[in-house]
TORVO-933829 format. One line per field, with one value per residue: x, y, z of N, C-alpha, C in turn; chain; residue number from 1. Coordinates in pm, whole numbers. Example, Ala and Ser with C-alpha at 12.3 -4.5 7.8 and 13.67 -1.06 7.14 Angstrom:
% residues 2
n_X <- 1319 / 1285
n_Y <- -569 / -225
n_Z <- 780 / 708
ca_X <- 1230 / 1367
ca_Y <- -450 / -106
ca_Z <- 780 / 714
c_X <- 1320 / 1290
c_Y <- -330 / 3
c_Z <- 780 / 787
unit <- A / A
pos <- 1 / 2
//
This chain:
% residues 136
n_X <- 61 / 71 / 219 / 123 / 192 / 45 / 5 / -83 / -218 / -417 / -584 / -675 / -812 / -1017 / -1130 / -1251 / -1343 / -1350 / -1249 / -1428 / -1433 / -1149 / -1220 / -1380 / -1197 / -1042 / -1161 / -1272 / -985 / -977 / -1129 / -1072 / -805 / -985 / -1159 / -891 / -766 / -515 / -260 / -219 / -45 / 83 / 201 / 260 / 324 / 221 / -11 / -14 / -8 / -204 / -382 / -309 / -351 / -654 / -731 / -557 / -622 / -877 / -1036 / -1140 / -1223 / -1108 / -1268 / -1429 / -1256 / -1122 / -1262 / -1253 / -995 / -980 / -1151 / -946 / -792 / -926 / -964 / -1013 / -734 / -564 / -257 / -147 / 138 / 259 / -7 / -145 / -6 / -82 / -370 / -435 / -337 / -543 / -739 / -664 / -624 / -867 / -995 / -880 / -853 / -593 / -318 / -241 / 11 / 135 / -30 / 42 / 314 / 266 / 106 / 382 / 567 / 380 / 380 / 672 / 691 / 802 / 787 / 831 / 957 / 1096 / 1030 / 880 / 616 / 332 / 115 / -66 / 113 / 111 / -175 / -164 / -165 / -36 / 213 / 502 / 603 / 881 / 1087 / 1409
n_Y <- -114 / 192 / 480 / 828 / 1174 / 1442 / 1791 / 2083 / 2274 / 2092 / 1995 / 2243 / 2333 / 2142 / 2138 / 2371 / 2442 / 2622 / 2628 / 2477 / 2277 / 2169 / 2107 / 1877 / 1729 / 1660 / 1534 / 1326 / 1202 / 1111 / 951 / 709 / 645 / 593 / 378 / 178 / 194 / 386 / 463 / 769 / 1018 / 1246 / 1480 / 1635 / 1880 / 1981 / 2001 / 2189 / 2386 / 2393 / 2454 / 2749 / 2873 / 2853 / 2998 / 3235 / 3357 / 3254 / 3313 / 3143 / 3027 / 2811 / 2629 / 2600 / 2505 / 2255 / 2053 / 1992 / 1918 / 1667 / 1554 / 1500 / 1365 / 1128 / 1020 / 709 / 535 / 775 / 840 / 1039 / 1165 / 1097 / 1107 / 1083 / 1263 / 1469 / 1467 / 1487 / 1720 / 1905 / 1853 / 2000 / 2250 / 2338 / 2272 / 2439 / 2680 / 2768 / 2826 / 2577 / 2508 / 2527 / 2355 / 2110 / 2107 / 2075 / 1804 / 1668 / 1706 / 1561 / 1305 / 1270 / 1257 / 1513 / 1742 / 2006 / 2348 / 2569 / 2903 / 3198 / 3221 / 3323 / 3333 / 3119 / 2902 / 2878 / 2772 / 2534 / 2323 / 2088 / 2097 / 2312 / 2618 / 2796 / 3067 / 3141
n_Z <- -20 / -58 / 52 / 175 / 229 / 379 / 370 / 534 / 377 / 252 / 420 / 544 / 290 / 309 / 559 / 584 / 287 / 152 / -105 / -326 / -525 / -472 / -222 / -256 / -356 / -169 / -4 / -152 / -103 / 131 / 184 / 24 / 209 / 420 / 330 / 269 / 63 / 44 / 230 / 454 / 603 / 827 / 1053 / 1395 / 1351 / 1119 / 1178 / 1426 / 1247 / 1074 / 1293 / 1321 / 1145 / 1098 / 1334 / 1295 / 1000 / 985 / 1150 / 1315 / 1664 / 1970 / 2019 / 1818 / 1638 / 1807 / 1776 / 1490 / 1431 / 1638 / 1464 / 1224 / 1373 / 1414 / 1148 / 1005 / 815 / 797 / 952 / 1240 / 1301 / 1665 / 1729 / 1973 / 2160 / 2029 / 2020 / 2347 / 2334 / 2204 / 2382 / 2599 / 2479 / 2426 / 2682 / 2870 / 2721 / 2610 / 2391 / 2140 / 2111 / 2366 / 2491 / 2382 / 2477 / 2752 / 2745 / 2661 / 2857 / 3039 / 2950 / 2972 / 3225 / 3334 / 3570 / 3583 / 3445 / 3241 / 3166 / 3064 / 3030 / 3150 / 3127 / 3027 / 3122 / 3414 / 3433 / 3516 / 3754 / 3798 / 3706 / 3754 / 3694 / 3639 / 3616 / 3494
ca_X <- -34 / 122 / 166 / 155 / 231 / -34 / 60 / -159 / -299 / -495 / -649 / -737 / -899 / -1120 / -1196 / -1290 / -1450 / -1286 / -1280 / -1538 / -1331 / -1021 / -1244 / -1430 / -1123 / -984 / -1264 / -1199 / -875 / -962 / -1237 / -968 / -785 / -1067 / -1144 / -807 / -664 / -392 / -219 / -207 / 62 / 114 / 266 / 194 / 350 / 165 / -180 / -15 / -10 / -347 / -507 / -297 / -429 / -779 / -716 / -505 / -692 / -1017 / -1079 / -1217 / -1190 / -1050 / -1419 / -1474 / -1124 / -1107 / -1352 / -1160 / -885 / -1044 / -1207 / -865 / -744 / -1031 / -983 / -929 / -612 / -460 / -171 / -87 / 257 / 252 / -133 / -167 / 17 / -182 / -511 / -403 / -297 / -633 / -779 / -600 / -611 / -1028 / -1083 / -825 / -854 / -473 / -231 / -230 / 163 / 172 / -96 / 171 / 410 / 253 / 109 / 450 / 596 / 341 / 412 / 773 / 693 / 855 / 671 / 891 / 947 / 1131 / 929 / 828 / 506 / 270 / -65 / -111 / 129 / 101 / -267 / -161 / -106 / 40 / 371 / 591 / 687 / 1030 / 1199 / 1545
ca_Y <- 26 / 347 / 591 / 987 / 1287 / 1536 / 1935 / 2189 / 2328 / 1997 / 1995 / 2387 / 2359 / 2075 / 2192 / 2545 / 2434 / 2784 / 2626 / 2336 / 2176 / 2120 / 2028 / 1785 / 1614 / 1603 / 1449 / 1156 / 1126 / 1116 / 836 / 597 / 659 / 542 / 236 / 111 / 222 / 425 / 503 / 914 / 1006 / 1383 / 1518 / 1757 / 2028 / 2023 / 2023 / 2307 / 2526 / 2422 / 2527 / 2864 / 2923 / 2853 / 3094 / 3369 / 3392 / 3227 / 3361 / 3063 / 2990 / 2696 / 2552 / 2544 / 2404 / 2154 / 1927 / 1998 / 1869 / 1561 / 1418 / 1470 / 1244 / 972 / 951 / 584 / 579 / 864 / 862 / 1171 / 1122 / 1157 / 1116 / 1076 / 1411 / 1602 / 1490 / 1521 / 1867 / 1973 / 1863 / 2097 / 2352 / 2353 / 2322 / 2556 / 2805 / 2797 / 2767 / 2471 / 2463 / 2536 / 2226 / 2042 / 2107 / 2001 / 1697 / 1626 / 1689 / 1443 / 1143 / 1222 / 1255 / 1602 / 1873 / 2163 / 2423 / 2697 / 2979 / 3345 / 3229 / 3319 / 3323 / 2970 / 2748 / 2894 / 2715 / 2389 / 2319 / 1983 / 2193 / 2423 / 2748 / 2860 / 3180 / 3110
ca_Z <- 15 / -84 / 155 / 108 / 355 / 347 / 408 / 580 / 302 / 194 / 578 / 519 / 170 / 382 / 649 / 502 / 230 / 86 / -302 / -304 / -603 / -407 / -85 / -307 / -419 / -61 / 40 / -192 / -107 / 263 / 163 / -31 / 312 / 476 / 260 / 308 / -57 / 27 / 390 / 454 / 722 / 874 / 1156 / 1479 / 1302 / 1012 / 1286 / 1505 / 1121 / 1044 / 1376 / 1338 / 976 / 1116 / 1435 / 1245 / 871 / 937 / 1275 / 1435 / 1817 / 1989 / 2063 / 1653 / 1558 / 1870 / 1697 / 1378 / 1501 / 1688 / 1347 / 1149 / 1439 / 1375 / 1053 / 965 / 686 / 823 / 1078 / 1279 / 1422 / 1748 / 1746 / 2111 / 2237 / 1939 / 2081 / 2451 / 2357 / 2153 / 2477 / 2694 / 2376 / 2441 / 2798 / 2913 / 2613 / 2578 / 2247 / 2109 / 2139 / 2507 / 2526 / 2345 / 2536 / 2850 / 2698 / 2620 / 2980 / 3143 / 2923 / 3003 / 3374 / 3344 / 3633 / 3619 / 3290 / 3237 / 3099 / 3076 / 2984 / 3279 / 3089 / 3004 / 3135 / 3523 / 3465 / 3505 / 3864 / 3801 / 3668 / 3830 / 3575 / 3683 / 3534 / 3500
c_X <- 67 / 120 / 225 / 127 / 127 / -28 / -49 / -257 / -410 / -611 / -735 / -824 / -1038 / -1195 / -1282 / -1398 / -1441 / -1311 / -1300 / -1464 / -1242 / -1100 / -1263 / -1323 / -1027 / -1069 / -1250 / -1092 / -925 / -1088 / -1170 / -906 / -883 / -1116 / -1029 / -721 / -529 / -387 / -188 / -115 / 70 / 178 / 198 / 238 / 269 / 3 / -160 / -31 / -175 / -456 / -477 / -371 / -582 / -788 / -664 / -599 / -834 / -1095 / -1145 / -1146 / -1160 / -1161 / -1464 / -1360 / -1095 / -1159 / -1338 / -1096 / -919 / -1076 / -1078 / -816 / -819 / -1051 / -911 / -846 / -532 / -418 / -121 / 42 / 240 / 98 / -188 / -141 / -79 / -334 / -517 / -403 / -427 / -702 / -758 / -626 / -774 / -1039 / -992 / -789 / -675 / -363 / -251 / -73 / 159 / 54 / 2 / 216 / 346 / 203 / 259 / 592 / 513 / 381 / 576 / 795 / 787 / 768 / 746 / 947 / 998 / 1069 / 885 / 697 / 389 / 124 / -127 / -32 / 119 / -80 / -297 / -109 / -16 / 190 / 403 / 671 / 781 / 1060 / 1305 / 1601
c_Y <- 127 / 445 / 726 / 1044 / 1357 / 1695 / 1947 / 2214 / 2199 / 2010 / 2098 / 2393 / 2234 / 2086 / 2339 / 2568 / 2583 / 2755 / 2489 / 2258 / 2114 / 2063 / 1878 / 1662 / 1533 / 1489 / 1274 / 1098 / 1068 / 946 / 704 / 562 / 551 / 399 / 194 / 125 / 256 / 439 / 667 / 932 / 1197 / 1373 / 1625 / 1853 / 2073 / 2062 / 2130 / 2452 / 2519 / 2505 / 2701 / 2937 / 2935 / 2970 / 3218 / 3449 / 3392 / 3266 / 3294 / 3058 / 2860 / 2619 / 2516 / 2464 / 2286 / 2022 / 1888 / 1878 / 1717 / 1450 / 1389 / 1336 / 1125 / 904 / 819 / 631 / 650 / 869 / 1014 / 1110 / 1174 / 1182 / 1167 / 1202 / 1517 / 1534 / 1521 / 1709 / 1953 / 1953 / 1990 / 2230 / 2439 / 2376 / 2441 / 2665 / 2864 / 2780 / 2638 / 2412 / 2427 / 2374 / 2102 / 2012 / 2023 / 1858 / 1600 / 1588 / 1620 / 1294 / 1123 / 1246 / 1374 / 1699 / 2006 / 2190 / 2541 / 2806 / 3098 / 3358 / 3227 / 3291 / 3196 / 2893 / 2757 / 2785 / 2596 / 2356 / 2163 / 2021 / 2301 / 2497 / 2792 / 2944 / 3166 / 3290
c_Z <- 15 / 54 / 163 / 222 / 299 / 422 / 451 / 509 / 276 / 324 / 545 / 439 / 206 / 434 / 674 / 398 / 114 / -77 / -279 / -372 / -540 / -271 / -139 / -306 / -286 / -3 / 12 / -191 / 38 / 257 / 108 / 94 / 386 / 435 / 227 / 182 / -74 / 218 / 392 / 561 / 732 / 996 / 1268 / 1439 / 1220 / 1109 / 1335 / 1344 / 1069 / 1144 / 1380 / 1216 / 1007 / 1214 / 1336 / 1101 / 888 / 1076 / 1340 / 1598 / 1832 / 1993 / 1923 / 1626 / 1626 / 1756 / 1558 / 1374 / 1515 / 1566 / 1262 / 1215 / 1449 / 1248 / 979 / 807 / 726 / 942 / 1114 / 1354 / 1576 / 1836 / 1897 / 2190 / 2135 / 2026 / 2245 / 2405 / 2313 / 2304 / 2595 / 2617 / 2437 / 2575 / 2882 / 2855 / 2658 / 2431 / 2228 / 2141 / 2273 / 2571 / 2506 / 2446 / 2694 / 2835 / 2699 / 2764 / 3070 / 3096 / 2955 / 3162 / 3433 / 3462 / 3650 / 3441 / 3346 / 3149 / 3147 / 3091 / 3118 / 3248 / 3078 / 3082 / 3311 / 3524 / 3550 / 3629 / 3879 / 3757 / 3748 / 3710 / 3664 / 3587 / 3568 / 3563
unit <- A / A / A / A / A / A / A / A / A / A / A / A / A / A / A / A / A / A / A / A / A / A / A / A / A / A / A / A / A / A / A / A / A / A / A / A / A / A / A / A / A / A / A / A / A / A / A / A / A / A / A / A / A / A / A / A / A / A / A / A / A / A / A / A / A / A / A / A / A / A / A / A / A / A / A / A / A / A / A / A / A / A / A / A / A / A / A / A / A / A / A / A / A / A / A / A / A / A / A / A / A / A / A / A / A / A / A / A / A / A / A / A / A / A / A / A / A / A / A / A / A / A / A / A / A / A / A / A / A / A / A / A / A / A / A / A
pos <- 1 / 2 / 3 / 4 / 5 / 6 / 7 / 8 / 9 / 10 / 11 / 12 / 13 / 14 / 15 / 16 / 17 / 18 / 19 / 20 / 21 / 22 / 23 / 24 / 25 / 26 / 27 / 28 / 29 / 30 / 31 / 32 / 33 / 34 / 35 / 36 / 37 / 38 / 39 / 40 / 41 / 42 / 43 / 44 / 45 / 46 / 47 / 48 / 49 / 50 / 51 / 52 / 53 / 54 / 55 / 56 / 57 / 58 / 59 / 60 / 61 / 62 / 63 / 64 / 65 / 66 / 67 / 68 / 69 / 70 / 71 / 72 / 73 / 74 / 75 / 76 / 77 / 78 / 79 / 80 / 81 / 82 / 83 / 84 / 85 / 86 / 87 / 88 / 89 / 90 / 91 / 92 / 93 / 94 / 95 / 96 / 97 / 98 / 99 / 100 / 101 / 102 / 103 / 104 / 105 / 106 / 107 / 108 / 109 / 110 / 111 / 112 / 113 / 114 / 115 / 116 / 117 / 118 / 119 / 120 / 121 / 122 / 123 / 124 / 125 / 126 / 127 / 128 / 129 / 130 / 131 / 132 / 133 / 134 / 135 / 136
//
């Protein structure tokens, strides 16, 4: 079975339907993956870019974006590298109203049992009582 990588703009076309012809082509691609004809691969950096574009250009908030990303993660035939971390980061992103990357940092710290972070980010990282934010 062939494996193909998906770039952020593929997800953007599909999620926003801003170009219906391209969105339909992406939908057919995802259907092929769901049917086991191809295997699709992407990474957490692509997901971060998708979120950034949806926030900055399309002006969507985390309560709209979170379910979109969860749907991507649940797509049969599509593998997101470090998908479990991405899923946990999305949960934090939605529940705690923090940046996705900060949610990802927290998820990575939890996985590796790290409880201290050096950061000047008081706004987001200080919301998590399980970690201690320290300024150098």
